[in-house]
Phi, psi and omega in degrees: 000134178251147184304148181292141177306136180089348181283160178302325180289323176294321178294320175299318178303311181298321181294318179296316183295332183251010186294134175227027186283348178217176184288347177304330180297334182286333184246348183291152176253330183218137168255111186260120177244126185297175178232159178150190182282114181293349179257013181297148179279346183223144177234134180248126181247125180257165178283148179288149177294148182279176183310310182299325179291320181293326182288347181260356184251000000 
């Protein structure tokens, strides 16, 4: 499930996908924003994949 358009979570997703606030934007290939129930009581945040993983996708 993806957040409803116009919701705070949807706005955050758009900000993450278009972020250029640091130099990471120059080398990233994908900005990944998760999916799931936006009303969930718990959120799990994982580590970004390293360079070798990105080069194989």
